C-alpha positions, 0 to 999 in steps of 0.5 A, a space after each residue: 653322174 660322170 664315170 671316172 676315166 680308167 688311166 693305165 700305164 702299158 709296156 709294149 712288146 716294141 719297148 714303148 711305154 704309153 699312158 692312156 685312158 681305157 675306154 673298152 678292154 678286149 674280150 673274147 671276140 676282139 684283142 682290140 683295147 679301145 684307148 684315147 688321150 694316149 701319150 708315149 713316155 720318153 726317157 732321156 738320160 743326162 749323161 753329165 749328171 746321170 739324171 733320168 728325165 722323162 717327157 711325153 709325146 703323142 703316140 701316133 703322129 698327127 693324133 695330138 687330139 686327146 678325144 680321138 679313139 685309138 686301138 691297142 692290140 692286147 697281144 702286144 701289151 707285156 705289162 700293165 699298171 695303174 700309174 703312180 701319183 706323180 706319173 698321173 699328175 704329169 700326164 693330166 698337166 701335159 693333156 691340159 696343155 695339149 688341149 689348150 694348144 689345140 684350141 
């Protein structure tokens, strides 16, 4: 039986906002949260209409492959939540397009 991935949305002390799959949480011995399929949420505002537009991009440059493991220092996380249904839908669609592009 395949375990369902844990997808979380993090707000970082740098004000960046990311969404990713958590592979392993931090513990008493390490502040590292092991993550993969990390996308940064980018907010754009159309100043003419006042609409907020959101896009995703790879969090780290040249790390587009969603299978690459990365670490996040838990001391830099200021907020964490499960993404909304709409956000999760956008995230999974973006990951699918990224995987297709990498092939």
